[in-house]
Structure formats: structure tokens, C-alpha cells
DSSP file (Angstrom, degrees, kcal/mol; ACC not computed):
  #  RESIDUE AA STRUCTURE BP1 BP2  ACC     N-H-->O    O-->H-N    N-H-->O    O-->H-N    TCO  KAPPA ALPHA  PHI   PSI    X-CA   Y-CA   Z-CA
    1    1 A X              0   0    0      0, 0.0     2,-0.1     0, 0.0     0, 0.0   0.000 360.0 360.0 360.0 148.9   -5.2  -22.0   12.6
    2    2 A X     >  -     0   0    0      1,-0.1     4,-2.6     4,-0.0     5,-0.2  -0.446 360.0-110.6 -76.0 158.3   -8.6  -21.0   11.1
    3    3 A X  H  > S+     0   0    0      1,-0.2     4,-1.9     2,-0.2     5,-0.1   0.862 117.5  51.6 -59.3 -38.1   -8.5  -20.2    7.4
    4    4 A X  H  > S+     0   0    0      2,-0.2     4,-1.7     1,-0.2    -1,-0.2   0.878 111.0  47.1 -68.0 -38.8   -9.2  -16.4    8.0
    5    5 A X  H  > S+     0   0    0      2,-0.2     4,-2.3     1,-0.2    -2,-0.2   0.853 109.2  55.9 -68.3 -37.0   -6.4  -16.2   10.6
    6    6 A X  H  X S+     0   0    0     -4,-2.6     4,-2.8     1,-0.2     5,-0.2   0.908 105.9  49.6 -64.2 -40.2   -4.1  -18.0    8.2
    7    7 A X  H  X S+     0   0    0     -4,-1.9     4,-2.3     2,-0.2    -2,-0.2   0.889 111.2  48.8 -63.3 -39.4   -4.7  -15.5    5.5
    8    8 A X  H  X S+     0   0    0     -4,-1.7     4,-2.7     2,-0.2    -1,-0.2   0.928 111.4  50.9 -67.3 -44.6   -4.0  -12.6    7.8
    9    9 A X  H  X S+     0   0    0     -4,-2.3     4,-2.3     1,-0.2    -2,-0.2   0.933 112.6  45.9 -60.4 -47.9   -0.8  -14.3    9.0
   10   10 A X  H  X S+     0   0    0     -4,-2.8     4,-2.1     2,-0.2    -1,-0.2   0.873 112.8  49.3 -65.8 -37.5    0.4  -14.9    5.3
   11   11 A X  H  X S+     0   0    0     -4,-2.3     4,-2.7    -5,-0.2    -2,-0.2   0.917 110.2  52.0 -68.8 -39.9   -0.4  -11.3    4.3
   12   12 A X  H  X S+     0   0    0     -4,-2.7     4,-3.2     1,-0.2     5,-0.2   0.957 109.9  48.0 -58.6 -49.1    1.4  -10.0    7.3
   13   13 A X  H  X S+     0   0    0     -4,-2.3     4,-2.6     1,-0.2     5,-0.2   0.893 110.1  53.7 -64.1 -35.3    4.5  -12.1    6.4
   14   14 A X  H  X S+     0   0    0     -4,-2.1     4,-2.9     2,-0.2    -1,-0.2   0.933 110.9  46.1 -59.4 -43.9    4.2  -10.7    2.8
   15   15 A X  H  X S+     0   0    0     -4,-2.7     4,-2.9     2,-0.2     5,-0.3   0.978 113.0  48.1 -62.5 -52.5    4.2   -7.2    4.1
   16   16 A X  H  X S+     0   0    0     -4,-3.2     4,-2.3     1,-0.2    -1,-0.2   0.896 114.3  47.6 -52.7 -41.7    7.1   -7.8    6.4
   17   17 A X  H  X S+     0   0    0     -4,-2.6     4,-2.7    -5,-0.2     5,-0.3   0.955 112.9  48.2 -67.5 -49.4    9.1   -9.5    3.5
   18   18 A X  H  X S+     0   0    0     -4,-2.9     4,-2.2     1,-0.2    -2,-0.2   0.863 112.0  48.6 -64.9 -33.8    8.3   -6.7    1.0
   19   19 A X  H  X S+     0   0    0     -4,-2.9     4,-1.4    -5,-0.2    -1,-0.2   0.918 113.7  46.7 -71.2 -40.3    9.3   -4.0    3.5
   20   20 A X  H  < S+     0   0    0     -4,-2.3     4,-0.3    -5,-0.3    -2,-0.2   0.906 118.3  41.1 -72.0 -35.9   12.6   -5.7    4.3
   21   21 A X  H >< S+     0   0    0     -4,-2.7     3,-1.2     1,-0.2     4,-0.4   0.886 114.7  51.8 -72.2 -39.1   13.4   -6.4    0.7
   22   22 A X  H >X S+     0   0    0     -4,-2.2     3,-1.1    -5,-0.3     4,-1.1   0.721  89.3  78.1 -73.0 -20.2   12.3   -2.9   -0.4
   23   23 A X  T 3< S+     0   0    0     -4,-1.4    -1,-0.3     1,-0.3    -2,-0.2   0.781  92.0  55.8 -55.2 -26.8   14.4   -1.3    2.1
   24   24 A X  T <4 S+     0   0    0     -3,-1.2    -1,-0.3    -4,-0.3    -2,-0.2   0.804  98.3  61.8 -76.4 -30.3   17.2   -1.9   -0.3
   25   25 A X  T <4 S-     0   0    0     -3,-1.1    -2,-0.2    -4,-0.4    -1,-0.2   0.804  87.8-147.2 -72.7 -27.4   15.5   -0.1   -3.1
   26   26 A X     <  +     0   0    0     -4,-1.1     2,-0.9     1,-0.1    -3,-0.1   0.584  56.3 126.1  75.9  10.3   15.4    3.2   -1.5
   27   27 A X     >  +     0   0    0     -5,-0.4     4,-1.9     1,-0.2     3,-0.4  -0.745  31.3 176.5-110.8  88.4   12.1    4.1   -3.2
   28   28 A X  H  > S+     0   0    0     -2,-0.9     4,-2.5     1,-0.2     5,-0.2   0.830  76.4  58.9 -54.8 -42.2    9.7    5.1   -0.4
   29   29 A X  H  > S+     0   0    0      1,-0.2     4,-2.3     2,-0.2    -1,-0.2   0.895 107.5  46.9 -62.8 -41.1    6.8    6.1   -2.7
   30   30 A X  H  > S+     0   0    0     -3,-0.4     4,-2.9     2,-0.2     5,-0.2   0.912 110.2  53.0 -68.8 -38.2    6.8    2.6   -4.2
   31   31 A X  H  X S+     0   0    0     -4,-1.9     4,-1.8     1,-0.2    -2,-0.2   0.932 111.4  45.5 -60.2 -42.6    6.9    1.0   -0.8
   32   32 A X  H  X S+     0   0    0     -4,-2.5     4,-2.9     2,-0.2    -1,-0.2   0.917 112.2  52.6 -62.4 -46.3    3.9    3.1    0.3
   33   33 A X  H  X S+     0   0    0     -4,-2.3     4,-2.5     1,-0.2     5,-0.2   0.925 108.2  50.3 -58.1 -48.0    2.1    2.3   -2.9
   34   34 A X  H  X S+     0   0    0     -4,-2.9     4,-2.0     1,-0.2    -1,-0.2   0.886 112.5  47.3 -59.6 -39.5    2.6   -1.5   -2.5
   35   35 A X  H  X S+     0   0    0     -4,-1.8     4,-2.5    -5,-0.2    -1,-0.2   0.914 110.3  52.0 -71.3 -41.4    1.3   -1.3    1.0
   36   36 A X  H  X S+     0   0    0     -4,-2.9     4,-2.0     2,-0.2    -2,-0.2   0.912 110.0  49.0 -53.9 -44.4   -1.8    0.8   -0.1
   37   37 A X  H  X S+     0   0    0     -4,-2.5     4,-2.2     1,-0.2    -1,-0.2   0.924 111.4  49.7 -65.7 -44.5   -2.6   -1.7   -2.7
   38   38 A X  H  X S+     0   0    0     -4,-2.0     4,-1.7     1,-0.2    -1,-0.2   0.872 108.4  53.8 -61.4 -37.5   -2.3   -4.5   -0.1
   39   39 A X  H  <>S+     0   0    0     -4,-2.5     5,-2.6     2,-0.2    -1,-0.2   0.875 106.3  52.0 -64.6 -38.0   -4.5   -2.6    2.2
   40   40 A X  H ><5S+     0   0    0     -4,-2.0     3,-2.0     3,-0.2    -2,-0.2   0.925 109.2  50.1 -55.4 -51.0   -7.1   -2.4   -0.5
   41   41 A X  H 3<5S+     0   0    0     -4,-2.2    -2,-0.2     1,-0.3    -1,-0.2   0.824 107.6  53.3 -65.9 -31.1   -7.0   -6.1   -1.0
   42   42 A X  T 3<5S-     0   0    0     -4,-1.7    -1,-0.3    -5,-0.2    -2,-0.2   0.267 120.8-110.7 -88.4  13.0   -7.4   -6.7    2.7
   43   43 A X  T < 5S+     0   0    0     -3,-2.0     2,-0.2     1,-0.1    -3,-0.2   0.880  79.0 129.6  61.8  45.2  -10.6   -4.5    2.6
   44   44 A X     >< +     0   0    0     -5,-2.6     4,-2.0    -8,-0.1     3,-0.2  -0.600  20.1 160.8-118.8  65.7   -9.1   -1.6    4.5
   45   45 A X  H  >  +     0   0    0     -2,-0.2     4,-2.3     1,-0.2     5,-0.2   0.803  68.8  59.5 -66.1 -27.3  -10.0    1.3    2.2
   46   46 A X  H  > S+     0   0    0      2,-0.2     4,-1.9     1,-0.2    -1,-0.2   0.955 109.6  41.7 -65.7 -46.7   -9.5    4.0    4.9
   47   47 A X  H  > S+     0   0    0     -3,-0.2     4,-2.3     1,-0.2    -2,-0.2   0.867 112.4  54.8 -66.0 -35.8   -6.0    3.1    5.5
   48   48 A X  H  X S+     0   0    0     -4,-2.0     4,-2.4     2,-0.2    -1,-0.2   0.882 108.3  50.5 -62.1 -38.8   -5.4    2.7    1.7
   49   49 A X  H  X S+     0   0    0     -4,-2.3     4,-2.5     2,-0.2     5,-0.2   0.913 107.6  51.8 -63.2 -45.1   -6.7    6.2    1.2
   50   50 A X  H  X S+     0   0    0     -4,-1.9     4,-2.0     1,-0.2    -2,-0.2   0.916 111.1  48.6 -58.7 -44.7   -4.4    7.6    3.9
   51   51 A X  H  X S+     0   0    0     -4,-2.3     4,-2.1     2,-0.2    -2,-0.2   0.916 110.4  50.4 -63.5 -45.7   -1.4    6.0    2.2
   52   52 A X  H  X S+     0   0    0     -4,-2.4     4,-2.1     1,-0.2    -1,-0.2   0.906 110.3  50.2 -57.7 -40.6   -2.4    7.3   -1.2
   53   53 A X  H  X S+     0   0    0     -4,-2.5     4,-2.4     1,-0.2    -1,-0.2   0.870 107.2  54.4 -63.0 -39.0   -2.7   10.8    0.2
   54   54 A X  H  X S+     0   0    0     -4,-2.0     4,-2.8    -5,-0.2     5,-0.4   0.885 107.9  49.4 -63.1 -38.8    0.8   10.4    1.8
   55   55 A X  H  X S+     0   0    0     -4,-2.1     4,-3.0     2,-0.2    -2,-0.2   0.977 112.4  48.6 -62.6 -53.9    2.3    9.5   -1.6
   56   56 A X  H  < S+     0   0    0     -4,-2.1    -2,-0.2     1,-0.2    -1,-0.2   0.881 118.5  39.3 -54.2 -47.1    0.6   12.6   -3.2
   57   57 A X  H  < S+     0   0    0     -4,-2.4     3,-0.4     1,-0.1    -1,-0.2   0.896 125.9  31.7 -75.9 -43.0    1.7   14.9   -0.4
   58   58 A X  H  < S+     0   0    0     -4,-2.8    -2,-0.2     1,-0.2    -3,-0.2   0.739 131.2  30.2 -88.1 -24.5    5.3   13.7    0.2
   59   59 A X    ><  +     0   0    0     -4,-3.0     3,-1.8    -5,-0.4     6,-0.4  -0.335  66.1 151.1-133.3  50.8    6.2   12.5   -3.3
   60   60 A X  T 3  S+     0   0    0     -3,-0.4    -1,-0.1     1,-0.3    -4,-0.1   0.732  77.0  48.6 -59.9 -23.4    4.2   14.7   -5.8
   61   61 A X  T 3  S+     0   0    0     -3,-0.1    -1,-0.3     4,-0.1     2,-0.1   0.475  89.3 104.1 -94.3  -2.2    6.8   14.4   -8.5
   62   62 A X  S X> S-     0   0    0     -3,-1.8     3,-1.2    -7,-0.2     4,-0.6  -0.374  82.4-117.1 -81.0 158.5    7.2   10.6   -8.3
   63   63 A X  H 3> S+     0   0    0      1,-0.2     4,-0.9     2,-0.2     3,-0.3   0.752 114.5  63.3 -65.6 -20.9    5.6    8.4  -10.9
   64   64 A X  H 3> S+     0   0    0      1,-0.2     4,-2.5     2,-0.2    -1,-0.2   0.684  84.3  72.6 -76.9 -20.5    3.5    7.0   -8.1
   65   65 A X  H <> S+     0   0    0     -3,-1.2     4,-2.2    -6,-0.4    -1,-0.2   0.903  98.7  47.0 -66.7 -38.2    1.7   10.2   -7.3
   66   66 A X  H  X S+     0   0    0     -4,-0.6     4,-2.0    -3,-0.3    -1,-0.2   0.942 114.9  46.6 -68.2 -42.3   -0.5   10.0  -10.5
   67   67 A X  H  X S+     0   0    0     -4,-0.9     4,-2.4     1,-0.2    -1,-0.2   0.898 111.1  52.0 -63.6 -38.5   -1.3    6.4   -9.8
   68   68 A X  H  X S+     0   0    0     -4,-2.5     4,-2.5     2,-0.2    -1,-0.2   0.884 109.3  50.2 -64.3 -40.9   -2.1    7.3   -6.2
   69   69 A X  H  X S+     0   0    0     -4,-2.2     4,-1.9     1,-0.2    -1,-0.2   0.871 110.6  49.9 -64.9 -36.5   -4.5   10.1   -7.4
   70   70 A X  H  X S+     0   0    0     -4,-2.0     4,-2.2     2,-0.2    -2,-0.2   0.914 110.3  49.4 -68.7 -43.0   -6.2    7.7   -9.7
   71   71 A X  H  X S+     0   0    0     -4,-2.4     4,-2.2     1,-0.2     5,-0.2   0.919 108.7  53.5 -62.8 -43.4   -6.6    5.0   -6.9
   72   72 A X  H  X S+     0   0    0     -4,-2.5     4,-1.3     1,-0.2    -1,-0.2   0.916 107.8  50.9 -62.3 -39.2   -8.1    7.6   -4.6
   73   73 A X  H  X S+     0   0    0     -4,-1.9     4,-0.8     1,-0.2     3,-0.3   0.925 110.2  49.7 -59.1 -43.9  -10.6    8.6   -7.2
   74   74 A X  H  < S+     0   0    0     -4,-2.2     3,-0.5     1,-0.2    -1,-0.2   0.857 108.2  52.0 -62.5 -35.2  -11.6    4.9   -7.6
   75   75 A X  H  < S+     0   0    0     -4,-2.2    -1,-0.2     1,-0.2    -2,-0.2   0.778 102.6  60.9 -75.8 -23.0  -12.0    4.4   -3.9
   76   76 A X  H  <        0   0    0     -4,-1.3    -1,-0.2    -3,-0.3    -2,-0.2   0.752 360.0 360.0 -72.5 -26.3  -14.3    7.5   -3.7
   77   77 A X     <        0   0    0     -4,-0.8    -1,-0.2    -3,-0.5    -2,-0.1   0.472 360.0 360.0 -68.7 360.0  -16.8    5.8   -6.1
């Protein structure tokens, strides 16, 4: 595998692992936040923005909503 494809493969495995493990936690806002941060690291700011907005809309009282708002502001810069 080429190095770029290997990185994508490893990141995909990490996402699948975190989703399967986090399914036990029951904290959907955290799951979405983790995915949004990963999307930023993969240079997918549009998808990260969508996920941060989802946290703010669906879980406004969660501890992650404030962090999501901050991340959104940083992405707009």
C-alpha cells in the first residue's frame, strides 16, 4: 500500500474502533466531538463544521457544546 493509502486505512480503523468502543459509553456528544476532531486532522473542515454544529444543536447542554462552538470559531478564521 502507498503511504497515503496506509494512513487513510489506519485512520479508518481508528474511527471504527472508537465508534465500537464508545458505543458502550452512551455519550453521543463525545462520540461526535471525537469524530469532528479526527475530521479536522484529516483536513476535512467542512465535515468537521457539520459535526460541531450537530453537537451544538442536538446537545446544547452538554459539556461538548461549548468546545464545539470554540472549534467552529477557530475553523472560521
